[in-house]
MIMI-392015 format. One line per 5 residues: number of its first residue (from 1); their letters; for each residue y, x, z of C-alpha. Coordinates in steps of 0.2 Angstrom, whole numbers. Layout:
REM MIMI-392015
NUM) A) Y/X/Z; ...
This chain:
REM MIMI-392015
1) XXXXX) 81/-134/-161; 84/-151/-166; 76/-158/-149; 85/-146/-140; 102/-151/-146
6) XXXXX) 96/-168/-143; 93/-163/-124; 110/-155/-123; 119/-169/-129; 108/-181/-115
11) XXXXX) 113/-170/-102; 132/-168/-106; 132/-189/-110; 123/-190/-92; 136/-177/-82
16) XXXXX) 152/-187/-89; 142/-203/-85; 140/-194/-65; 157/-188/-65; 165/-205/-69
21) XXXXX) 154/-218/-59; 143/-207/-47; 152/-214/-32; 153/-232/-38; 134/-232/-42
26) XXXXX) 120/-237/-30; 110/-220/-27; 94/-227/-39; 105/-228/-51; 110/-212/-49
31) XXXXX) 94/-206/-48; 89/-214/-65; 102/-206/-75; 98/-186/-68; 79/-192/-71
36) XXXXX) 85/-194/-89; 94/-179/-89; 77/-169/-83; 66/-179/-95; 77/-174/-108
41) XXXXX) 74/-156/-106; 58/-152/-118; 49/-135/-111; 36/-133/-127; 55/-132/-135
46) XXXXX) 65/-120/-124; 50/-107/-126; 47/-106/-141; 51/-87/-146; 62/-83/-159
51) XXXXX) 59/-71/-170; 74/-61/-167; 72/-60/-148; 67/-42/-148; 83/-38/-160
56) XXXXX) 95/-32/-148; 106/-20/-153; 108/-7/-139; 87/-5/-140; 88/9/-154
61) XXXXX) 106/17/-142; 96/17/-125; 84/30/-131; 98/42/-134; 107/54/-121
66) XXXXX) 123/50/-115; 126/66/-104; 128/82/-113; 122/99/-106; 105/90/-100
71) XXXXX) 88/90/-106; 82/74/-112; 67/68/-106; 59/55/-113; 50/44/-101
76) XXXXX) 38/27/-106; 31/18/-90; 12/26/-92; 20/42/-91; 30/38/-77
81) XXXXX) 15/31/-68; 5/45/-71; 17/57/-65; 19/47/-49; 0/49/-45
86) XXXXX) -1/66/-47; 16/71/-38; 24/56/-28; 24/61/-10; 21/43/-4
91) XXXXX) 5/40/-11; -2/57/-5; 2/47/13; -6/30/8; -21/41/3
96) XXXXX) -23/50/20; -26/34/30; -44/31/23; -49/49/24; -42/49/43
101) XXXXX) -52/35/47; -69/43/37; -67/55/53; -70/41/65; -88/37/57
106) XXXXX) -92/55/60; -85/53/76; -96/39/82; -111/45/74; -111/59/82
111) XXXXX) -114/52/100; -133/54/94; -133/74/91; -143/85/101; -134/95/113
116) XXXXX) -138/113/121; -135/118/137; -139/131/151; -135/132/169; -138/149/180
121) XXXXX) -133/152/197; -135/166/208; -136/162/228; -133/177/240; -136/170/258
126) XXXXX) -132/175/277; -135/163/290; -137/162/308; -154/155/314; -155/140/325
131) XXXXX) -174/136/324; -186/150/325; -197/141/311; -183/145/300; -189/165/298
136) XXXXX) -202/166/310; -203/181/324; -187/187/330; -174/185/315; -158/178/321
141) XXXXX) -152/177/303; -157/170/288; -156/179/271; -161/170/256; -157/179/238
146) XXXXX) -162/168/225; -157/166/205; -162/148/196; -156/144/177; -160/131/166
151) XXXXX) -159/129/148; -163/116/134; -160/99/124; -153/83/127; -148/68/117
156) XXXXX) -145/50/116; -156/41/103; -152/24/92; -162/15/105; -153/19/118
161) XXXXX) -163/31/126; -156/47/136; -171/62/130; -170/78/140; -182/94/137
166) XXXXX) -176/108/147; -184/123/153; -181/130/174; -182/147/179; -181/154/197
171) XXXXX) -181/171/206; -181/169/226; -184/182/241; -180/179/259; -184/186/276
176) XXXXX) -192/171/281; -211/177/287; -217/159/280; -212/161/262; -225/165/252
181) XXXXX) -226/174/240; -210/184/242; -201/188/232; -210/174/220; -206/168/200
186) XXXXX) -205/151/198; -204/140/180; -202/122/177; -205/116/160; -196/96/159
191) XXXXX) -198/81/148; -187/65/154; -185/50/146; -173/35/151; -174/18/140
196) XXXXX) -165/3/143; -173/-12/143; -160/-26/142; -142/-19/145; -140/-5/130
201) XXXXX) -158/-6/121; -160/-6/102; -150/0/86; -141/-15/82; -131/-12/100
206) XXXXX) -131/8/101; -123/9/82; -113/-3/84; -98/8/85; -103/19/70
211) XXXXX) -105/2/59; -85/-2/67; -81/13/61; -89/10/44; -80/-5/43
216) XXXXX) -63/1/47; -64/13/35; -67/-1/23; -52/-11/27; -42/9/26
221) XXXXX) -47/9/8; -42/-10/4; -24/-3/13; -23/12/1; -29/-2/-14
226) XXXXX) -13/-14/-7; 2/3/-5; -3/11/-22; -1/-8/-31; 16/-11/-21
231) XXXXX) 20/9/-25; 16/7/-42; 27/-10/-42; 41/0/-35; 40/12/-48
236) XXXXX) 40/0/-63; 55/-9/-57; 64/6/-55; 59/11/-73; 66/-5/-80
241) XXXXX) 81/-4/-68; 86/11/-77; 82/4/-93; 96/-12/-88; 110/2/-83
246) XXXXX) 107/11/-98; 107/-4/-109; 125/-12/-98; 133/5/-102; 129/3/-120
251) XXXXX) 138/-17/-115; 151/-10/-108; 155/3/-121; 154/-7/-136; 168/-19/-124
256) XXXXX) 177/-6/-124; 176/-1/-142; 181/-20/-145; 194/-21/-135; 200/-4/-144
261) XXXXX) 201/-11/-159; 211/-26/-154; 225/-14/-148; 226/-3/-163; 227/-18/-175
266) XXXXX) 239/-25/-166; 248/-7/-163; 248/-6/-181; 258/-24/-182; 269/-22/-167
271) XXXXX) 282/-20/-182; 275/-35/-193; 268/-51/-182; 263/-42/-166; 271/-48/-152
276) XXXXX) 276/-37/-136; 266/-48/-126; 249/-48/-134; 251/-30/-134; 252/-28/-118
281) XXXXX) 238/-40/-116; 226/-29/-124; 231/-15/-116; 228/-23/-98; 210/-28/-105
286) XXXXX) 207/-13/-112; 210/-2/-95; 200/-17/-86; 185/-10/-95; 187/6/-96
291) XXXXX) 187/5/-77; 170/-2/-79; 163/10/-87; 166/21/-74; 153/12/-63
296) XXXXX) 142/8/-75; 141/27/-77; 135/29/-59; 125/16/-59; 114/25/-73
301) XXXXX) 113/40/-61; 109/29/-48; 93/22/-56; 87/40/-61; 89/44/-43
306) XXXXX) 78/30/-39; 65/36/-51; 65/55/-43; 65/48/-26; 49/37/-30
311) XXXXX) 41/49/-41; 44/66/-33; 40/74/-51; 46/92/-49; 51/95/-67
316) XXXXX) 61/79/-67; 70/87/-50; 87/91/-56; 99/77/-59; 111/89/-69
321) XXXXX) 99/99/-80; 87/83/-83; 92/64/-92; 79/54/-89; 78/43/-105
326) XXXXX) 66/25/-106; 57/25/-122; 48/9/-121; 57/-9/-123; 54/-23/-117
331) XXXXX) 41/-35/-123; 42/-53/-126; 25/-56/-127; 18/-73/-121; 6/-73/-105
336) XXXXX) 0/-89/-101; -11/-88/-85; -16/-105/-76; -14/-105/-57; -34/-111/-53
341) XXXXX) -38/-97/-63; -26/-84/-56; -28/-90/-39; -49/-85/-41; -44/-70/-48
346) XXXXX) -33/-66/-32; -48/-73/-22; -59/-60/-30; -48/-45/-31; -34/-44/-18
351) XXXXX) -35/-30/-6; -29/-42/8; -43/-55/7; -56/-41/8; -47/-33/24
356) XXXXX) -45/-51/31; -66/-55/27; -69/-35/33; -60/-40/51; -70/-55/54
361) XXXXX) -84/-44/52; -79/-32/65; -74/-47/76; -92/-53/74; -98/-33/79
366) XXXXX) -88/-33/96; -94/-49/98; -112/-46/98; -110/-30/109; -99/-42/122
371) XXXXX) -113/-54/120; -126/-42/123; -118/-31/140; -119/-49/150; -138/-43/150
376) XXXXX) -141/-33/168; -145/-14/167; -164/-12/167; -170/4/163; -189/13/161
381) XXXXX) -186/30/169; -199/41/164; -203/62/166; -216/75/165; -217/93/169
386) XXXXX) -226/111/170; -225/120/183; -229/138/187; -229/153/201; -230/169/201
391) XXXXX) -228/184/217; -218/200/214; -203/188/207; -211/188/189; -203/176/180
396) XXXXX) -212/179/162; -229/176/172; -222/162/181; -219/157/161; -237/159/156
401) XXXXX) -244/149/173; -237/132/168; -248/132/154; -266/139/161; -265/134/179
406) XXXXX) -263/116/186; -261/97/177; -246/91/171; -235/80/185; -229/66/180
411) XXXXX) -217/52/187; -212/35/181; -200/20/188; -188/5/185; -171/5/189
416) XXXXX) -160/-12/189; -142/-16/191; -132/-33/191; -113/-36/195; -113/-51/206
421) XXXXX) -104/-65/197; -103/-53/181; -86/-57/178; -81/-42/167; -91/-44/154
426) XXXXX) -88/-64/153; -72/-60/153; -74/-47/137; -88/-59/130; -73/-74/130
431) XXXXX) -61/-61/123; -70/-56/107; -73/-76/105; -53/-79/104; -52/-64/93
436) XXXXX) -65/-69/81; -57/-87/81; -39/-78/78; -45/-69/66; -55/-85/57
441) XXXXX) -38/-94/57; -28/-77/50; -41/-76/36; -36/-96/31; -18/-90/32
446) XXXXX) -21/-76/22; -27/-87/10; -15/-99/9; 0/-84/9; -8/-78/-7
451) XXXXX) -13/-95/-14; 8/-96/-14; 11/-79/-20; 1/-82/-34; 9/-101/-38
456) XXXXX) 27/-92/-36; 20/-78/-48; 12/-90/-63; 30/-101/-63; 39/-85/-63
461) XXXXX) 33/-80/-78; 34/-96/-85; 51/-97/-78; 57/-80/-83; 49/-85/-102
466) XXXXX) 59/-99/-104; 76/-92/-96; 73/-76/-109; 73/-90/-122; 89/-98/-116
471) XXXXX) 98/-81/-113; 94/-75/-131; 102/-93/-137; 117/-91/-125; 119/-74/-131
476) XXXXX) 119/-82/-150; 129/-94/-146; 143/-83/-137; 143/-72/-153; 146/-86/-165
481) XXXXX) 159/-92/-153; 167/-74/-152; 168/-73/-172; 175/-89/-175; 189/-86/-161
486) XXXXX) 190/-69/-168; 196/-78/-187; 205/-88/-179; 216/-75/-171; 218/-65/-187
491) XXXXX) 225/-80/-197; 238/-83/-183; 255/-78/-180; 263/-68/-165; 271/-88/-158
496) XXXXX) 263/-94/-143; 248/-100/-152; 244/-83/-157; 247/-76/-139; 233/-89/-135
501) XXXXX) 222/-85/-149; 223/-69/-142; 219/-73/-123; 204/-85/-131; 198/-71/-141
506) XXXXX) 198/-57/-126; 190/-70/-115; 176/-73/-127; 172/-54/-128; 170/-54/-110
511) XXXXX) 159/-68/-111; 149/-62/-124; 148/-46/-114; 142/-55/-98; 129/-64/-112
516) XXXXX) 121/-50/-116; 118/-43/-97; 110/-60/-94; 99/-57/-108; 94/-41/-105
521) XXXXX) 94/-45/-86; 82/-60/-89; 70/-46/-104; 68/-37/-87; 63/-52/-76
526) XXXXX) 51/-56/-90; 42/-39/-90; 42/-38/-72; 35/-55/-68; 21/-50/-80
531) XXXXX) 17/-35/-70; 20/-44/-51; 8/-57/-56; -5/-43/-60; -1/-38/-43
536) XXXXX) -3/-55/-36; -18/-56/-42; -23/-39/-36; -27/-32/-54; -14/-20/-56
541) XXXXX) -25/-3/-55; -37/-10/-67; -26/-15/-79; -17/2/-77; -33/8/-78
546) XXXXX) -32/17/-63; -48/24/-53; -48/32/-34; -59/49/-33; -63/60/-18
551) XXXXX) -63/79/-23; -59/96/-11; -42/102/-11; -37/116/1; -56/113/10
556) XXXXX) -52/97/14; -56/83/6; -41/72/-5; -42/55/-12; -34/56/-31
561) XXXXX) -29/41/-41; -28/45/-61; -26/36/-75; -42/35/-86; -29/34/-102
566) XXXXX) -23/50/-110; -4/57/-106; 7/49/-117; 15/62/-132; 35/66/-127
571) XXXXX) 44/60/-143; 59/70/-148; 79/62/-148; 93/67/-155; 109/67/-145
576) XXXXX) 125/56/-146; 141/59/-137; 150/46/-130; 169/49/-128; 183/38/-119
């Protein structure tokens, strides 16, 4: 404390020195004087937590309802997080993205499923004959009745091959004397395989789309993690905002009560030593503070509405019947974190870094695909089949003939194709290289951005702690100032000196209310800075013991975020009424 007072004295001395001689001093001398003021501030002294830091007179009052004819619902921050995970529509929106991306994995992998097919055709032909060898004899029209059908399975393999197994059948009858036997049944059991030898070959290339879909799904998981942390941070802000607005309401009610006491005392002394000017001044201050109460009451309701909009809990939905009351009080436990340690944690847990790395991996897969597609097309084409023929159009017997008559037929060959110049594949390859380089630079940018966020969060935590102690000291000083001015006012007469003392006391009351507001605001800033640092490190879900599971709901997979800690028991509260 002595060092703080000494620093304050040096600061005032330096300020007076600057005010009187800043224009005449050289910049170097002015700079040296300012540095002495800066060096006089002792962070260790300024951040020492006083024992009475949490002894705020409004803390017990905040946990009581302020509206009559409503059900009081006390909420801890843990309760609110639990309700958010269960009911929040925004969380449900976020949770659908990984499930949507997961369907793309099945979509890509389904390219290698077996496909069953069935083709059939009936032809009834009657055409004029322009060649005697068509039907023979004296016929002048060619009449042909023919049925053909094919059924089988085909698929594309992960090596890039096209495999087809099919059974063909046919029945044909016509009026040609050269067509024997007539009618006849035919069949053919066919197996064909086309295997790429250059472009399109290999499991690595052909499963690349599945790998890309898996990476996209993993990126979506990271995105859900990031969005969920942001949502929980907003819920935390809303919770402490409700605490702040209720504290402000009580602070302004206390300011109103102080002004009412002063006015009442002056009214009682009207016929003794209180002047009319003093009474009018006190009444004006009372009315001004009364006007502030309306805004404070509306701010409390707005803070509750913000929580309802974020949480979407049906049990909290009716603002006219339910009053939300924060049960947790701000904490002032000292948290110390080194920037490098916090940054190392962020590198490990921040979903943005994981996303950036996976995007680079995805770009690498696309680059390998583009490099592969620079190759020419060279396919090995093979086919083998068994065929059967039977007279009288007997198709079943022709199927038997496939296996007991003759020998298998087969064919083998190569297909080759290459675009002259191959410009399209070269352009795609160059494009993928640019994309990979872009994502590598994006990864570096992400690292720098996260490093900045962590540094700011760590410094904000330390600054908020210093500010919390300083605001507490300022509030205590304002309270002492008000006590002194109140005693002085009561000792003075109703002359000009007494009127001036009254104005000073009323001003001191306003200054105390402002100092109390700034103190509770610094309390919440400190508590939020702790949560914000956890988010900056990417560990907010871990510190809240939140896990993400996939469950079945309405015959659909559903991602469900849940806390592993039990739901906090409700706290029964009394009720107080506030009248103007």
